[in-house]
C-alpha positions in Angstrom: -13.6 -11.1 1.5 -11.5 -9.0 3.4 -9.6 -6.8 1.0 -10.5 -2.9 1.3 -10.8 -0.6 -1.2 -7.8 2.1 -0.5 -7.8 3.8 -3.8 -9.4 4.4 -7.1 -8.8 6.2 -10.5 -8.6 6.6 -14.0 -5.1 5.4 -16.2 -4.4 9.2 -17.2 -1.7 10.2 -20.2 1.0 11.2 -18.1 1.3 8.2 -16.9 2.6 6.1 -20.2 5.8 6.1 -21.1 7.4 6.6 -24.9 5.4 3.5 -25.7 2.6 4.1 -24.3 2.6 1.7 -21.8 2.3 2.2 -18.9 5.6 3.5 -17.0 6.2 0.8 -14.2 6.9 3.2 -11.5 3.2 4.4 -11.4 2.0 0.9 -10.8 4.2 1.6 -7.6 2.9 4.9 -7.3 -0.6 3.9 -7.7 0.2 1.4 -4.6 1.9 4.2 -2.6 -1.1 6.4 -2.9 -3.0 3.6 -1.3 -0.7 3.1 1.7 -0.5 7.3 2.2 -4.6 6.8 2.4 -3.9 4.5 4.9 -1.1 5.8 6.9 -3.4 9.2 7.2 -6.5 7.4 8.1 -4.5 5.8 10.5 -3.0 8.7 12.2 -6.6 10.7 11.8 -6.9 14.4 13.8 -3.7 13.3 16.1 -0.8 16.2 16.0 1.5 13.0 15.7 5.4 14.1 13.8 5.0 10.1 12.9 5.4 9.5 9.2 6.2 5.8 7.5 9.0 4.7 5.2 8.7 1.6 3.3 11.7 -0.6 3.8 10.9 -3.6 1.1 8.7 -3.7 -1.8 7.3 -6.9 -3.9 5.9 -6.0 -7.7 4.3 -8.2 -9.8 3.0 -7.1 -13.1 -0.2 -9.5 -14.4 -1.5 -7.9 -17.1 -1.1 -4.3 -18.7 -3.1 -0.8 -17.8 -3.9 1.2 -20.9 -5.3 5.0 -21.2 -8.5 5.8 -19.8 -9.1 2.3 -17.9 -10.4 2.3 -14.5 -8.3 1.7 -11.6 -9.4 0.4 -7.9 -7.0 -1.0 -5.2 -7.9 -3.2 -2.4 -5.8 -3.9 -0.1 -5.3 -6.8 2.8 -3.0 -6.1 6.0 -1.1 -8.6 5.9 0.9 -7.9 9.7 1.7 -5.1 12.1 3.7 -5.1 15.0 4.6 -2.0 17.4 6.7 -0.3 14.4 6.2 -2.5 11.0 3.2 -3.1 8.8 3.0 -5.4 5.6 0.5 -4.2 2.8 -0.7 -6.3 -0.2 -2.1 -4.1 -2.9 -4.2 -5.7 -5.5 -4.7 -3.3 -8.8 -7.7 -4.5 -10.3 -9.2 -3.0 -13.7 -12.6 -4.5 -13.6 -12.7 -7.9 -12.4 -9.7 -8.0 -13.7 -6.1 -8.3 -11.6 -3.4 -5.8 -13.3 -0.4 -6.0 -10.7 0.3 -6.6 -7.2 2.5 -4.5 -5.0 2.9 -6.0 -1.6 5.6 -3.0 0.8 6.8 -3.7 4.0 6.7 -0.3 5.8 8.3 1.4 8.5 7.2 3.9 11.4 9.7 6.8 11.5 9.9 10.5 13.3 11.4 12.7 11.0 12.6 14.8 13.1 15.1 12.2 15.2 15.4 10.6 12.1 14.7 7.2 13.6 12.9 4.9 13.4 9.7 5.0 16.6 6.8 2.6 18.0 3.5 3.4 16.6 0.9 5.8 18.8 -1.8 4.2 20.4 -4.2 5.5 17.8 -2.2 4.1 15.3 -1.7 0.6 16.5 -5.9 0.8 17.1 -6.5 1.5 14.1 -4.4 -1.5 12.3 -5.6 -3.6 14.8 -8.9 -2.7 13.4 -8.6 -4.3 10.1 -9.7 -7.4 9.4 -7.6 -10.3 8.8 -6.6 -10.8 5.4 -7.9 -13.4 2.9 -7.0 -16.7 2.2 -5.9 -15.4 -1.5 -3.6 -12.6 0.7 -0.5 -14.3 0.4 3.1 -12.4 1.0 6.2 -13.1 -0.5 8.0 -10.2 2.4 7.9 -10.6 5.9 7.7 -8.8 8.5 9.7 -10.4 11.2 13.9 -9.5 11.0 16.0 -11.9 9.3 
């Protein structure tokens, strides 16, 4: 099992839309919290101005989250190169898979407004992740098309 727990929380009232459903953007927001946590750990204490931007996403809704449910995000690092990283987030409640959110992310220098290569620390952190589990099958591709 090579999934890594990257975020946990509880479905809150402000996640709900007027139909008492969790708004579809909230699933993506939860995945973004997990991605941000990974990025902050990758940067560590390094005084780097590098950030990341999501350039592509694929979301699959499976079951509905409801108010008060516990949420846990399990993440697999599917691939990375010198400036991109691909994540697959499984949003779970208990033992049930509620949603998958896959993202392709790009390292970005906000001062230069350009794509940038990872620093050594970021590359080392991403390289320390376990290989993706067999059931972590992505729809996106890290290679340029």
